[in-house]
Jmol script that loads the backbone (N, CA, C; Angstrom):
load data "model"
ATOM      1  N   MET A   1      92.046  72.503 141.063  1.00  0.00           N
ATOM      2  CA  MET A   1      92.738  73.425 140.229  1.00  0.00           C
ATOM      3  C   MET A   1      93.076  74.696 140.991  1.00  0.00           C
ATOM      4  N   ARG A   2      94.193  75.329 140.710  1.00  0.00           N
ATOM      5  CA  ARG A   2      94.633  76.527 141.389  1.00  0.00           C
ATOM      6  C   ARG A   2      94.918  77.654 140.398  1.00  0.00           C
ATOM      7  N   THR A   3      94.926  78.873 140.823  1.00  0.00           N
ATOM      8  CA  THR A   3      95.407  79.880 140.040  1.00  0.00           C
ATOM      9  C   THR A   3      96.140  80.876 141.016  1.00  0.00           C
ATOM     10  N   ARG A   4      97.116  81.623 140.499  1.00  0.00           N
ATOM     11  CA  ARG A   4      97.898  82.468 141.305  1.00  0.00           C
ATOM     12  C   ARG A   4      97.714  83.931 140.853  1.00  0.00           C
ATOM     13  N   ALA A   5      97.663  84.861 141.775  1.00  0.00           N
ATOM     14  CA  ALA A   5      97.646  86.274 141.475  1.00  0.00           C
ATOM     15  C   ALA A   5      98.746  86.937 142.284  1.00  0.00           C
ATOM     16  N   LYS A   6      99.027  88.112 141.835  1.00  0.00           N
ATOM     17  CA  LYS A   6     100.099  88.897 142.571  1.00  0.00           C
ATOM     18  C   LYS A   6      99.498  90.285 142.975  1.00  0.00           C
ATOM     19  N   PHE A   7      99.555  90.585 144.280  1.00  0.00           N
ATOM     20  CA  PHE A   7      98.993  91.780 144.829  1.00  0.00           C
ATOM     21  C   PHE A   7     100.125  92.591 145.511  1.00  0.00           C
ATOM     22  N   GLN A   8      99.866  93.893 145.567  1.00  0.00           N
ATOM     23  CA  GLN A   8     100.709  94.776 146.379  1.00  0.00           C
ATOM     24  C   GLN A   8      99.918  95.333 147.561  1.00  0.00           C
ATOM     25  N   CYS A   9     100.530  95.341 148.732  1.00  0.00           N
ATOM     26  CA  CYS A   9      99.900  95.881 149.903  1.00  0.00           C
ATOM     27  C   CYS A   9      99.856  97.444 149.800  1.00  0.00           C
ATOM     28  N   HIS A  10      98.681  97.999 149.812  1.00  0.00           N
ATOM     29  CA  HIS A  10      98.540  99.439 149.763  1.00  0.00           C
ATOM     30  C   HIS A  10      98.524 100.092 151.147  1.00  0.00           C
ATOM     31  N   SER A  11      97.922  99.401 152.119  1.00  0.00           N
ATOM     32  CA  SER A  11      97.877  99.960 153.473  1.00  0.00           C
ATOM     33  C   SER A  11      97.620  98.885 154.495  1.00  0.00           C
ATOM     34  N   VAL A  12      98.080  99.201 155.772  1.00  0.00           N
ATOM     35  CA  VAL A  12      97.800  98.409 156.917  1.00  0.00           C
ATOM     36  C   VAL A  12      97.376  99.360 157.955  1.00  0.00           C
ATOM     37  N   THR A  13      96.142  99.231 158.461  1.00  0.00           N
ATOM     38  CA  THR A  13      95.636 100.184 159.475  1.00  0.00           C
ATOM     39  C   THR A  13      95.411  99.422 160.762  1.00  0.00           C
ATOM     40  N   ASP A  14      96.099  99.833 161.790  1.00  0.00           N
ATOM     41  CA  ASP A  14      96.035  99.186 163.138  1.00  0.00           C
ATOM     42  C   ASP A  14      94.917  99.824 163.899  1.00  0.00           C
ATOM     43  N   HIS A  15      93.930  99.025 164.273  1.00  0.00           N
ATOM     44  CA  HIS A  15      92.792  99.502 165.039  1.00  0.00           C
ATOM     45  C   HIS A  15      92.944  99.164 166.553  1.00  0.00           C
ATOM     46  N   GLY A  16      94.075  98.543 166.863  1.00  0.00           N
ATOM     47  CA  GLY A  16      94.290  98.221 168.273  1.00  0.00           C
ATOM     48  C   GLY A  16      93.862  96.739 168.512  1.00  0.00           C
ATOM     49  N   PHE A  17      92.591  96.410 168.174  1.00  0.00           N
ATOM     50  CA  PHE A  17      92.000  95.069 168.401  1.00  0.00           C
ATOM     51  C   PHE A  17      92.164  94.207 167.139  1.00  0.00           C
ATOM     52  N   ASN A  18      92.427  94.813 165.940  1.00  0.00           N
ATOM     53  CA  ASN A  18      92.674  94.099 164.747  1.00  0.00           C
ATOM     54  C   ASN A  18      93.293  95.073 163.715  1.00  0.00           C
ATOM     55  N   LYS A  19      93.687  94.513 162.530  1.00  0.00           N
ATOM     56  CA  LYS A  19      94.292  95.380 161.525  1.00  0.00           C
ATOM     57  C   LYS A  19      93.456  95.191 160.236  1.00  0.00           C
ATOM     58  N   THR A  20      93.352  96.246 159.485  1.00  0.00           N
ATOM     59  CA  THR A  20      92.747  96.220 158.140  1.00  0.00           C
ATOM     60  C   THR A  20      93.921  96.289 157.124  1.00  0.00           C
ATOM     61  N   VAL A  21      93.919  95.317 156.228  1.00  0.00           N
ATOM     62  CA  VAL A  21      94.938  95.215 155.174  1.00  0.00           C
ATOM     63  C   VAL A  21      94.274  95.379 153.877  1.00  0.00           C
ATOM     64  N   LYS A  22      94.754  96.323 153.068  1.00  0.00           N
ATOM     65  CA  LYS A  22      94.204  96.597 151.704  1.00  0.00           C
ATOM     66  C   LYS A  22      95.285  96.306 150.668  1.00  0.00           C
ATOM     67  N   LEU A  23      94.950  95.436 149.673  1.00  0.00           N
ATOM     68  CA  LEU A  23      95.851  95.076 148.649  1.00  0.00           C
ATOM     69  C   LEU A  23      95.218  95.281 147.280  1.00  0.00           C
ATOM     70  N   GLY A  24      96.041  95.593 146.258  1.00  0.00           N
ATOM     71  CA  GLY A  24      95.587  95.734 144.924  1.00  0.00           C
ATOM     72  C   GLY A  24      96.448  94.925 144.006  1.00  0.00           C
ATOM     73  N   VAL A  25      95.849  94.476 142.804  1.00  0.00           N
ATOM     74  CA  VAL A  25      96.661  93.734 141.872  1.00  0.00           C
ATOM     75  C   VAL A  25      97.851  94.561 141.371  1.00  0.00           C
ATOM     76  N   VAL A  26      98.888  93.903 140.990  1.00  0.00           N
ATOM     77  CA  VAL A  26     100.071  94.568 140.432  1.00  0.00           C
ATOM     78  C   VAL A  26      99.769  95.073 139.015  1.00  0.00           C
ATOM     79  N   TYR A  27     100.521  96.075 138.613  1.00  0.00           N
ATOM     80  CA  TYR A  27     100.317  96.687 137.307  1.00  0.00           C
ATOM     81  C   TYR A  27     101.681  97.043 136.704  1.00  0.00           C
ATOM     82  N   SER A  28     101.875  96.617 135.479  1.00  0.00           N
ATOM     83  CA  SER A  28     103.099  96.958 134.727  1.00  0.00           C
ATOM     84  C   SER A  28     102.867  96.990 133.245  1.00  0.00           C
ATOM     85  N   ARG A  29     103.451  97.917 132.540  1.00  0.00           N
ATOM     86  CA  ARG A  29     103.364  97.993 131.063  1.00  0.00           C
ATOM     87  C   ARG A  29     104.664  97.469 130.406  1.00  0.00           C
ATOM     88  N   LYS A  30     105.624  97.043 131.242  1.00  0.00           N
ATOM     89  CA  LYS A  30     106.901  96.592 130.654  1.00  0.00           C
ATOM     90  C   LYS A  30     106.820  95.061 130.339  1.00  0.00           C
ATOM     91  N   GLU A  31     106.767  94.764 129.058  1.00  0.00           N
ATOM     92  CA  GLU A  31     106.762  93.399 128.689  1.00  0.00           C
ATOM     93  C   GLU A  31     108.009  92.664 129.106  1.00  0.00           C
ATOM     94  N   GLY A  32     107.890  91.436 129.465  1.00  0.00           N
ATOM     95  CA  GLY A  32     109.027  90.724 129.982  1.00  0.00           C
ATOM     96  C   GLY A  32     109.156  90.679 131.454  1.00  0.00           C
ATOM     97  N   GLU A  33     108.481  91.644 132.147  1.00  0.00           N
ATOM     98  CA  GLU A  33     108.443  91.645 133.625  1.00  0.00           C
ATOM     99  C   GLU A  33     107.382  90.704 134.142  1.00  0.00           C
ATOM    100  N   GLU A  34     107.624  90.098 135.283  1.00  0.00           N
ATOM    101  CA  GLU A  34     106.587  89.252 135.908  1.00  0.00           C
ATOM    102  C   GLU A  34     105.320  90.038 136.152  1.00  0.00           C
ATOM    103  N   ASN A  35     105.453  91.269 136.610  1.00  0.00           N
ATOM    104  CA  ASN A  35     104.229  92.021 136.879  1.00  0.00           C
ATOM    105  C   ASN A  35     103.404  92.274 135.633  1.00  0.00           C
ATOM    106  N   TYR A  36     104.020  92.405 134.479  1.00  0.00           N
ATOM    107  CA  TYR A  36     103.315  92.537 133.223  1.00  0.00           C
ATOM    108  C   TYR A  36     102.465  91.324 132.936  1.00  0.00           C
ATOM    109  N   ASP A  37     103.012  90.128 133.144  1.00  0.00           N
ATOM    110  CA  ASP A  37     102.263  88.929 132.944  1.00  0.00           C
ATOM    111  C   ASP A  37     101.037  88.843 133.849  1.00  0.00           C
ATOM    112  N   PHE A  38     101.194  89.267 135.080  1.00  0.00           N
ATOM    113  CA  PHE A  38     100.028  89.303 136.031  1.00  0.00           C
ATOM    114  C   PHE A  38      99.032  90.368 135.621  1.00  0.00           C
ATOM    115  N   THR A  39      99.514  91.491 135.120  1.00  0.00           N
ATOM    116  CA  THR A  39      98.637  92.578 134.687  1.00  0.00           C
ATOM    117  C   THR A  39      97.701  92.101 133.542  1.00  0.00           C
ATOM    118  N   LYS A  40      98.270  91.359 132.578  1.00  0.00           N
ATOM    119  CA  LYS A  40      97.502  90.819 131.457  1.00  0.00           C
ATOM    120  C   LYS A  40      96.447  89.910 131.980  1.00  0.00           C
ATOM    121  N   ALA A  41      96.683  89.087 132.965  1.00  0.00           N
ATOM    122  CA  ALA A  41      95.745  88.113 133.465  1.00  0.00           C
ATOM    123  C   ALA A  41      94.706  88.764 134.411  1.00  0.00           C
ATOM    124  N   THR A  42      95.145  89.673 135.206  1.00  0.00           N
ATOM    125  CA  THR A  42      94.250  90.319 136.178  1.00  0.00           C
ATOM    126  C   THR A  42      94.526  91.804 136.160  1.00  0.00           C
ATOM    127  N   PRO A  43      93.836  92.493 135.235  1.00  0.00           N
ATOM    128  CA  PRO A  43      94.153  93.967 135.109  1.00  0.00           C
ATOM    129  C   PRO A  43      93.611  94.793 136.295  1.00  0.00           C
ATOM    130  N   SER A  44      92.691  94.321 137.053  1.00  0.00           N
ATOM    131  CA  SER A  44      92.192  95.119 138.198  1.00  0.00           C
ATOM    132  C   SER A  44      91.679  94.181 139.235  1.00  0.00           C
ATOM    133  N   GLY A  45      91.732  94.676 140.478  1.00  0.00           N
ATOM    134  CA  GLY A  45      91.198  93.877 141.562  1.00  0.00           C
ATOM    135  C   GLY A  45      91.773  94.375 142.908  1.00  0.00           C
ATOM    136  N   THR A  46      90.953  94.146 143.961  1.00  0.00           N
ATOM    137  CA  THR A  46      91.352  94.544 145.273  1.00  0.00           C
ATOM    138  C   THR A  46      90.943  93.421 146.300  1.00  0.00           C
ATOM    139  N   ILE A  47      91.710  93.390 147.370  1.00  0.00           N
ATOM    140  CA  ILE A  47      91.402  92.501 148.536  1.00  0.00           C
ATOM    141  C   ILE A  47      91.442  93.412 149.763  1.00  0.00           C
ATOM    142  N   GLU A  48      90.430  93.316 150.592  1.00  0.00           N
ATOM    143  CA  GLU A  48      90.471  93.980 151.945  1.00  0.00           C
ATOM    144  C   GLU A  48      90.133  92.950 152.962  1.00  0.00           C
ATOM    145  N   MET A  49      90.998  92.890 153.998  1.00  0.00           N
ATOM    146  CA  MET A  49      90.817  91.923 155.080  1.00  0.00           C
ATOM    147  C   MET A  49      90.979  92.646 156.424  1.00  0.00           C
ATOM    148  N   GLN A  50      90.121  92.188 157.346  1.00  0.00           N
ATOM    149  CA  GLN A  50      90.279  92.522 158.744  1.00  0.00           C
ATOM    150  C   GLN A  50      90.942  91.314 159.427  1.00  0.00           C
ATOM    151  N   ILE A  51      92.115  91.551 159.985  1.00  0.00           N
ATOM    152  CA  ILE A  51      92.802  90.372 160.590  1.00  0.00           C
ATOM    153  C   ILE A  51      92.911  90.532 162.100  1.00  0.00           C
ATOM    154  N   ASP A  52      92.390  89.500 162.828  1.00  0.00           N
ATOM    155  CA  ASP A  52      92.454  89.494 164.227  1.00  0.00           C
ATOM    156  C   ASP A  52      93.667  88.804 164.811  1.00  0.00           C
ATOM    157  N   ASN A  53      94.246  87.842 163.974  1.00  0.00           N
ATOM    158  CA  ASN A  53      95.355  87.059 164.421  1.00  0.00           C
ATOM    159  C   ASN A  53      96.692  87.860 164.306  1.00  0.00           C
ATOM    160  N   PRO A  54      97.303  88.234 165.403  1.00  0.00           N
ATOM    161  CA  PRO A  54      98.503  89.082 165.371  1.00  0.00           C
ATOM    162  C   PRO A  54      99.613  88.359 164.597  1.00  0.00           C
ATOM    163  N   ASN A  55      99.734  87.101 164.681  1.00  0.00           N
ATOM    164  CA  ASN A  55     100.780  86.358 163.930  1.00  0.00           C
ATOM    165  C   ASN A  55     100.566  86.453 162.429  1.00  0.00           C
ATOM    166  N   ALA A  56      99.361  86.555 161.983  1.00  0.00           N
ATOM    167  CA  ALA A  56      99.067  86.694 160.542  1.00  0.00           C
ATOM    168  C   ALA A  56      99.233  88.156 160.111  1.00  0.00           C
ATOM    169  N   ALA A  57      98.843  89.106 160.937  1.00  0.00           N
ATOM    170  CA  ALA A  57      98.834  90.497 160.586  1.00  0.00           C
ATOM    171  C   ALA A  57     100.262  90.990 160.380  1.00  0.00           C
ATOM    172  N   VAL A  58     101.220  90.496 161.096  1.00  0.00           N
ATOM    173  CA  VAL A  58     102.611  91.055 160.940  1.00  0.00           C
ATOM    174  C   VAL A  58     103.232  90.670 159.583  1.00  0.00           C
ATOM    175  N   LEU A  59     102.585  89.805 158.795  1.00  0.00           N
ATOM    176  CA  LEU A  59     103.111  89.449 157.522  1.00  0.00           C
ATOM    177  C   LEU A  59     103.024  90.610 156.446  1.00  0.00           C
ATOM    178  N   PHE A  60     102.002  91.528 156.692  1.00  0.00           N
ATOM    179  CA  PHE A  60     101.708  92.540 155.696  1.00  0.00           C
ATOM    180  C   PHE A  60     102.403  93.911 155.966  1.00  0.00           C
ATOM    181  N   HIS A  61     103.007  94.401 154.881  1.00  0.00           N
ATOM    182  CA  HIS A  61     103.696  95.655 154.929  1.00  0.00           C
ATOM    183  C   HIS A  61     103.383  96.478 153.732  1.00  0.00           C
ATOM    184  N   PRO A  62     103.046  97.756 153.868  1.00  0.00           N
ATOM    185  CA  PRO A  62     102.768  98.574 152.662  1.00  0.00           C
ATOM    186  C   PRO A  62     103.919  98.590 151.626  1.00  0.00           C
ATOM    187  N   GLN A  63     103.490  98.615 150.394  1.00  0.00           N
ATOM    188  CA  GLN A  63     104.420  98.532 149.210  1.00  0.00           C
ATOM    189  C   GLN A  63     105.029  97.176 148.954  1.00  0.00           C
ATOM    190  N   ARG A  64     104.867  96.181 149.806  1.00  0.00           N
ATOM    191  CA  ARG A  64     105.398  94.892 149.553  1.00  0.00           C
ATOM    192  C   ARG A  64     104.460  94.067 148.672  1.00  0.00           C
ATOM    193  N   TYR A  65     105.022  93.129 147.963  1.00  0.00           N
ATOM    194  CA  TYR A  65     104.218  92.258 147.029  1.00  0.00           C
ATOM    195  C   TYR A  65     103.962  90.927 147.618  1.00  0.00           C
ATOM    196  N   TYR A  66     102.800  90.339 147.275  1.00  0.00           N
ATOM    197  CA  TYR A  66     102.348  89.079 147.866  1.00  0.00           C
ATOM    198  C   TYR A  66     101.696  88.256 146.703  1.00  0.00           C
ATOM    199  N   TYR A  67     102.070  86.967 146.672  1.00  0.00           N
ATOM    200  CA  TYR A  67     101.345  86.002 145.819  1.00  0.00           C
ATOM    201  C   TYR A  67     100.135  85.538 146.550  1.00  0.00           C
ATOM    202  N   VAL A  68      99.029  85.363 145.825  1.00  0.00           N
ATOM    203  CA  VAL A  68      97.786  84.902 146.447  1.00  0.00           C
ATOM    204  C   VAL A  68      97.388  83.688 145.593  1.00  0.00           C
ATOM    205  N   GLU A  69      97.251  82.571 146.273  1.00  0.00           N
ATOM    206  CA  GLU A  69      96.820  81.290 145.676  1.00  0.00           C
ATOM    207  C   GLU A  69      95.283  81.181 145.810  1.00  0.00           C
ATOM    208  N   PHE A  70      94.576  80.868 144.758  1.00  0.00           N
ATOM    209  CA  PHE A  70      93.178  80.603 144.855  1.00  0.00           C
ATOM    210  C   PHE A  70      92.914  79.156 144.437  1.00  0.00           C
ATOM    211  N   GLU A  71      92.195  78.465 145.343  1.00  0.00           N
ATOM    212  CA  GLU A  71      91.850  77.100 145.112  1.00  0.00           C
ATOM    213  C   GLU A  71      90.457  76.879 145.664  1.00  0.00           C
ATOM    214  N   GLU A  72      89.569  76.276 144.826  1.00  0.00           N
ATOM    215  CA  GLU A  72      88.221  76.079 145.285  1.00  0.00           C
ATOM    216  C   GLU A  72      88.198  75.054 146.433  1.00  0.00           C
ATOM    217  N   CYS A  73      87.317  75.326 147.395  1.00  0.00           N
ATOM    218  CA  CYS A  73      87.164  74.349 148.517  1.00  0.00           C
ATOM    219  C   CYS A  73      86.517  73.088 148.009  1.00  0.00           C
ATOM    220  N   PRO A  74      86.844  71.915 148.662  1.00  0.00           N
ATOM    221  CA  PRO A  74      86.219  70.697 148.216  1.00  0.00           C
ATOM    222  C   PRO A  74      84.709  70.696 148.544  1.00  0.00           C
ATOM    223  N   GLU A  75      83.984  69.855 147.882  1.00  0.00           N
ATOM    224  CA  GLU A  75      82.509  69.819 148.027  1.00  0.00           C
ATOM    225  C   GLU A  75      82.026  69.784 149.493  1.00  0.00           C
ATOM    226  N   ASP A  76      82.688  68.970 150.321  1.00  0.00           N
ATOM    227  CA  ASP A  76      82.233  68.845 151.695  1.00  0.00           C
ATOM    228  C   ASP A  76      82.475  70.091 152.521  1.00  0.00           C
ATOM    229  N   LYS A  77      83.210  71.088 151.992  1.00  0.00           N
ATOM    230  CA  LYS A  77      83.465  72.323 152.669  1.00  0.00           C
ATOM    231  C   LYS A  77      82.653  73.426 152.099  1.00  0.00           C
ATOM    232  N   GLN A  78      81.862  73.255 151.073  1.00  0.00           N
ATOM    233  CA  GLN A  78      81.119  74.246 150.432  1.00  0.00           C
ATOM    234  C   GLN A  78      79.871  74.649 151.241  1.00  0.00           C
ATOM    235  N   GLN A  79      79.569  75.860 151.284  1.00  0.00           N
ATOM    236  CA  GLN A  79      78.394  76.396 151.954  1.00  0.00           C
ATOM    237  C   GLN A  79      77.390  76.919 150.967  1.00  0.00           C
ATOM    238  N   PHE A  80      77.662  76.743 149.683  1.00  0.00           N
ATOM    239  CA  PHE A  80      76.777  77.207 148.613  1.00  0.00           C
ATOM    240  C   PHE A  80      76.541  76.052 147.598  1.00  0.00           C
ATOM    241  N   ASP A  81      75.305  75.757 147.345  1.00  0.00           N
ATOM    242  CA  ASP A  81      74.962  74.676 146.447  1.00  0.00           C
ATOM    243  C   ASP A  81      74.828  75.188 145.053  1.00  0.00           C
ATOM    244  N   LEU A  82      75.732  74.873 144.133  1.00  0.00           N
ATOM    245  CA  LEU A  82      75.672  75.334 142.782  1.00  0.00           C
ATOM    246  C   LEU A  82      74.457  74.845 142.011  1.00  0.00           C
ATOM    247  N   ALA A  83      73.967  73.715 142.350  1.00  0.00           N
ATOM    248  CA  ALA A  83      72.803  73.140 141.665  1.00  0.00           C
ATOM    249  C   ALA A  83      71.498  73.985 141.902  1.00  0.00           C
ATOM    250  N   THR A  84      71.386  74.373 143.219  1.00  0.00           N
ATOM    251  CA  THR A  84      70.144  75.094 143.572  1.00  0.00           C
ATOM    252  C   THR A  84      70.421  76.656 143.671  1.00  0.00           C
ATOM    253  N   LYS A  85      71.715  76.972 143.573  1.00  0.00           N
ATOM    254  CA  LYS A  85      72.171  78.387 143.714  1.00  0.00           C
ATOM    255  C   LYS A  85      71.687  78.988 145.019  1.00  0.00           C
ATOM    256  N   SER A  86      71.826  78.186 146.081  1.00  0.00           N
ATOM    257  CA  SER A  86      71.409  78.721 147.369  1.00  0.00           C
ATOM    258  C   SER A  86      72.418  78.253 148.422  1.00  0.00           C
ATOM    259  N   HIS A  87      72.374  78.951 149.609  1.00  0.00           N
ATOM    260  CA  HIS A  87      73.280  78.546 150.660  1.00  0.00           C
ATOM    261  C   HIS A  87      72.768  77.278 151.340  1.00  0.00           C
ATOM    262  N   LYS A  88      73.680  76.419 151.674  1.00  0.00           N
ATOM    263  CA  LYS A  88      73.352  75.183 152.343  1.00  0.00           C
ATOM    264  C   LYS A  88      73.106  75.332 153.839  1.00  0.00           C
ATOM    265  N   THR A  89      73.484  76.477 154.396  1.00  0.00           N
ATOM    266  CA  THR A  89      73.429  76.739 155.854  1.00  0.00           C
ATOM    267  C   THR A  89      71.976  76.645 156.211  1.00  0.00           C
ATOM    268  N   ASP A  90      71.738  75.961 157.355  1.00  0.00           N
ATOM    269  CA  ASP A  90      70.384  75.827 157.917  1.00  0.00           C
ATOM    270  C   ASP A  90      70.207  77.011 158.852  1.00  0.00           C
ATOM    271  N   PHE A  91      69.315  77.938 158.499  1.00  0.00           N
ATOM    272  CA  PHE A  91      69.112  79.134 159.272  1.00  0.00           C
ATOM    273  C   PHE A  91      67.896  79.003 160.199  1.00  0.00           C
ATOM    274  N   ARG A  92      67.282  77.780 160.272  1.00  0.00           N
ATOM    275  CA  ARG A  92      66.067  77.612 161.115  1.00  0.00           C
ATOM    276  C   ARG A  92      66.332  78.040 162.574  1.00  0.00           C
ATOM    277  N   HIS A  93      67.511  77.677 163.093  1.00  0.00           N
ATOM    278  CA  HIS A  93      67.776  78.041 164.503  1.00  0.00           C
ATOM    279  C   HIS A  93      67.851  79.526 164.727  1.00  0.00           C
ATOM    280  N   VAL A  94      68.202  80.309 163.677  1.00  0.00           N
ATOM    281  CA  VAL A  94      68.280  81.708 163.765  1.00  0.00           C
ATOM    282  C   VAL A  94      66.846  82.260 163.837  1.00  0.00           C
ATOM    283  N   SER A  95      65.926  81.813 162.947  1.00  0.00           N
ATOM    284  CA  SER A  95      64.567  82.277 162.968  1.00  0.00           C
ATOM    285  C   SER A  95      63.875  81.860 164.248  1.00  0.00           C
ATOM    286  N   GLU A  96      64.133  80.656 164.740  1.00  0.00           N
ATOM    287  CA  GLU A  96      63.560  80.234 165.986  1.00  0.00           C
ATOM    288  C   GLU A  96      63.960  81.113 167.180  1.00  0.00           C
ATOM    289  N   ASN A  97      65.214  81.581 167.132  1.00  0.00           N
ATOM    290  CA  ASN A  97      65.690  82.432 168.228  1.00  0.00           C
ATOM    291  C   ASN A  97      65.064  83.832 168.118  1.00  0.00           C
ATOM    292  N   LEU A  98      64.838  84.273 166.866  1.00  0.00           N
ATOM    293  CA  LEU A  98      64.221  85.583 166.660  1.00  0.00           C
ATOM    294  C   LEU A  98      62.702  85.582 166.925  1.00  0.00           C
ATOM    295  N   ASN A  99      62.129  84.421 166.650  1.00  0.00           N
ATOM    296  CA  ASN A  99      60.674  84.256 166.798  1.00  0.00           C
ATOM    297  C   ASN A  99      60.354  83.117 167.699  1.00  0.00           C
ATOM    298  N   PRO A 100      60.563  83.249 168.983  1.00  0.00           N
ATOM    299  CA  PRO A 100      60.310  82.150 169.893  1.00  0.00           C
ATOM    300  C   PRO A 100      58.872  81.706 169.926  1.00  0.00           C
ATOM    301  N   LYS A 101      58.643  80.443 170.068  1.00  0.00           N
ATOM    302  CA  LYS A 101      57.257  79.927 170.133  1.00  0.00           C
ATOM    303  C   LYS A 101      56.526  80.598 171.303  1.00  0.00           C
ATOM    304  N   LYS A 102      55.298  80.918 171.049  1.00  0.00           N
ATOM    305  CA  LYS A 102      54.416  81.496 172.118  1.00  0.00           C
ATOM    306  C   LYS A 102      54.362  80.561 173.309  1.00  0.00           C
ATOM    307  N   GLY A 103      54.420  81.046 174.475  1.00  0.00           N
ATOM    308  CA  GLY A 103      54.271  80.261 175.645  1.00  0.00           C
ATOM    309  C   GLY A 103      55.617  79.664 176.109  1.00  0.00           C
ATOM    310  N   ALA A 104      56.650  79.827 175.319  1.00  0.00           N
ATOM    311  CA  ALA A 104      57.928  79.309 175.742  1.00  0.00           C
ATOM    312  C   ALA A 104      58.563  80.222 176.788  1.00  0.00           C
ATOM    313  N   ALA A 105      59.169  79.640 177.809  1.00  0.00           N
ATOM    314  CA  ALA A 105      59.768  80.451 178.893  1.00  0.00           C
ATOM    315  C   ALA A 105      61.082  81.070 178.500  1.00  0.00           C
TER     316      ALA A 105
END
end "model"
wireframe off; spacefill off
backbone 0.3
color backbone group
């Protein structure tokens, strides 16, 4: 299942090594306009992204509008288990690196 939202780019900040893009949902009080329909469905919201890929970063321009499609990842791509409400990621290797066994070289 998918849903679509409409956002407006508020700013693009170039940091030299990446860009920060800030978007906000569209807003309109004029019935009959597309933006009005999106306002009714999503009256508030923001997206902030740091983009390292230059080919992706050039897509964004302040004041321009963007459709955003939301689709849930398939089960085999999930990193969160809804049944246990916990992350599936195995962090044992992290704790082992932080707490090496005594006597290990």
